C-alpha positions in Angstrom: -110.9 -181.9 -99.9 -113.5 -179.6 -99.6 -115.9 -182.9 -98.8 -113.3 -183.8 -96.0 -113.5 -180.3 -94.6 -117.3 -180.5 -94.2 -117.4 -184.0 -92.7 -114.9 -183.3 -90.2 -116.7 -179.9 -89.7 -119.8 -182.1 -88.6 -117.8 -184.7 -86.5 -115.7 -182.4 -84.8 -116.9 -179.2 -85.0 -114.4 -176.4 -84.8 -114.6 -174.0 -81.9 -112.7 -170.8 -81.2 -109.8 -171.6 -78.7 -110.6 -167.7 -77.1 -114.1 -168.0 -76.2 -115.2 -171.5 -77.4 -117.6 -170.0 -80.1 -118.4 -172.6 -83.0 -117.6 -172.0 -86.5 -113.6 -171.1 -86.3 -110.6 -171.3 -84.1 -110.2 -167.4 -84.0 -113.7 -166.1 -84.0 -114.0 -162.5 -85.6 -114.7 -161.1 -82.0 -111.3 -162.3 -80.4 -109.7 -161.7 -83.6 -109.9 -158.2 -82.8 -107.8 -158.6 -79.7 -104.7 -160.0 -81.5 -101.5 -157.9 -81.8 -100.0 -157.8 -85.3 -96.4 -157.8 -85.8 -94.4 -155.3 -88.0 -92.3 -156.6 -90.7 -88.3 -156.6 -89.7 -85.1 -156.8 -91.9 -82.7 -158.8 -90.5 -79.0 -158.0 -91.7 -77.2 -160.8 -93.4 -78.5 -163.3 -95.4 -82.4 -162.9 -95.0 -83.7 -159.9 -96.9 -86.9 -159.5 -94.9 -89.1 -161.3 -92.3 -93.0 -161.1 -92.5 -94.7 -162.0 -89.7 -98.7 -161.5 -89.2 -99.0 -161.8 -85.3 -96.9 -161.2 -82.2 -96.1 -164.9 -80.5 -98.5 -164.2 -77.4 -102.1 -165.0 -76.1 -104.7 -167.2 -78.7 -102.1 -167.1 -81.1 -99.7 -168.8 -79.5 -102.5 -171.1 -78.3 -103.3 -172.2 -81.5 -99.8 -172.7 -82.6 -98.9 -175.0 -79.9 -102.0 -176.7 -80.4 -100.9 -177.2 -84.3 -97.9 -178.6 -83.2 -98.4 -180.8 -80.3 -102.5 -181.7 -80.5 -102.5 -182.2 -84.3 -105.1 -179.8 -85.1 -103.3 -179.2 -88.4 -106.5 -178.1 -89.8 -106.2 -174.9 -88.3 -103.3 -174.0 -90.5 -105.4 -173.0 -93.2 -107.3 -170.5 -91.3 -104.4 -168.8 -89.9 -102.7 -168.6 -93.3 -105.7 -167.2 -95.1 -105.8 -164.6 -92.0 -102.1 -163.7 -91.9 -101.7 -163.1 -95.5 -104.9 -160.8 -95.1 -103.0 -158.7 -92.6 -99.4 -159.0 -94.3 -99.0 -160.8 -97.6 -95.0 -161.1 -98.2 -92.9 -159.7 -100.9 -92.7 -162.3 -103.5 -91.0 -161.3 -106.8 -92.7 -162.9 -109.8 -90.0 -165.8 -109.7 -90.0 -166.8 -106.2 -89.6 -170.5 -105.0 -91.8 -171.0 -101.6 -90.0 -173.4 -99.2 -90.0 -174.3 -95.4 -88.0 -175.0 -92.6 -87.3 -179.0 -92.5 -87.6 -181.4 -89.5 -85.5 -184.1 -89.0 -87.1 -187.2 -90.5 -87.5 -189.2 -87.3 -89.0 -186.3 -85.4 -91.3 -185.6 -88.3 -92.6 -189.1 -88.3 -93.1 -189.2 -84.8 -95.3 -185.9 -85.2 -97.1 -187.0 -88.4 -96.3 -184.0 -90.4 -94.2 -180.6 -90.7 -96.5 -177.6 -89.6 -93.9 -175.5 -92.0 -94.4 -177.4 -94.7 -98.2 -177.4 -94.5 -98.2 -173.1 -94.0 -95.8 -173.0 -96.8 -97.9 -175.0 -99.1 -101.2 -173.3 -98.0 -99.3 -169.7 -98.7 -98.2 -171.6 -102.3 -101.8 -172.3 -103.0 -103.1 -168.7 -102.1 -100.3 -166.8 -104.0 -100.1 -169.0 -106.7 -96.5 -169.9 -106.3 -94.4 -173.5 -106.0 -93.6 -174.7 -102.8 -90.7 -177.0 -102.6 -88.7 -178.8 -100.5 -85.4 -177.2 -100.7 -83.6 -177.8 -97.6 -83.4 -180.9 -95.4 -82.5 -181.5 -91.6 -78.9 -183.8 -91.6 -79.0 -184.2 -87.9 -81.4 -183.8 -84.6 -80.9 -181.1 -82.6 -82.5 -180.3 -79.0 -85.9 -178.2 -78.7 -84.8 -174.4 -78.9 -87.5 -173.5 -76.2 -85.1 -173.7 -73.2 -81.9 -172.1 -75.0 -80.7 -168.3 -75.1 -79.8 -166.7 -78.1 -76.2 -167.6 -78.6 -77.3 -171.2 -77.7 -79.7 -171.2 -80.3 -77.0 -170.2 -82.9 -74.8 -173.1 -82.2 -77.8 -175.3 -81.4 -78.4 -175.1 -85.5 -75.4 -174.7 -86.9 -74.9 -176.9 -89.7 -77.9 -178.5 -89.2 -79.3 -178.0 -92.5 -78.1 -179.0 -96.2 -79.7 -178.2 -99.8 -81.5 -181.6 -101.2 -82.6 -179.7 -104.3 -80.6 -177.9 -107.2 -81.4 -174.4 -106.4 -78.8 -172.7 -108.6 -81.4 -171.5 -111.0 -83.4 -170.1 -108.0 -83.2 -166.0 -107.7 -85.7 -165.9 -105.0 -86.8 -167.9 -102.3 -89.0 -167.5 -99.3 -88.5 -170.0 -96.2 -91.6 -170.3 -94.1 -91.7 -171.3 -90.6 -94.6 -171.3 -87.9 -92.7 -168.9 -85.2 -89.7 -166.5 -85.3 -88.1 -166.4 -82.1 -84.5 -165.4 -81.9 -84.2 -166.3 -85.6 -81.2 -168.4 -85.6 -83.0 -171.3 -87.6 -84.4 -168.9 -90.4 -81.1 -167.4 -90.7 -79.2 -170.7 -90.8 -81.8 -172.0 -93.5 -80.9 -168.7 -95.6 -76.9 -169.1 -95.2 -77.4 -172.3 -96.3 -79.5 -171.3 -99.4 -77.3 -168.4 -100.5 -74.1 -170.6 -100.1 -75.6 -172.7 -102.6 -76.4 -170.1 -105.1 -80.0 -168.6 -104.5 -79.6 -164.6 -104.6 -82.4 -163.4 -102.4 -83.9 -165.1 -99.5 -87.1 -163.4 -97.7 -88.8 -165.1 -94.7 -92.5 -165.6 -93.5 -93.6 -166.8 -90.1 -97.3 -166.8 -88.7 -96.2 -165.3 -85.7 -92.7 -164.2 -84.0 -92.0 -162.6 -80.7 -91.2 -159.1 -80.1 
């Protein structure tokens, strides 16, 4: 993995998406201007949501590049930065999972960014990252929907795909929290299947 990253840096050197300086996707200078996001405590099935930044400016640009231009190696850099800012509370027995994509859409994109984020969080925290959820139907993009429409759009679109009755605590990971509809629906499904407490983590969220 380290050799592959070195080769990639030589062939396609990383440069800051803010100022163009080579070395990282977010350089130390541009890092100073990122807006951090405080944790929130939604009611219902989700105990807490931890996000590192506001979904705006440079962070928004990097996440969109990851999702739609395949710069998924930027995930490692963002997760490392995010956990230094605000590491989610994880009980000792917590299992890390992620918001799933509909399989057809995941095949088209080639990866699920939420899964890559979750696996990096697991690597850095020493926790297992497992696919506990599956998406059972394709849903329209949430981007142009209002809050009520987002809730209806994702309702009953997820199911548990692994045995979870033995899991006390789970951390659900995604790239961005906007209305919270997707994360809350995932938490509801996990809780209904037997998970006692569900926490959330995203790189960024809207304020």
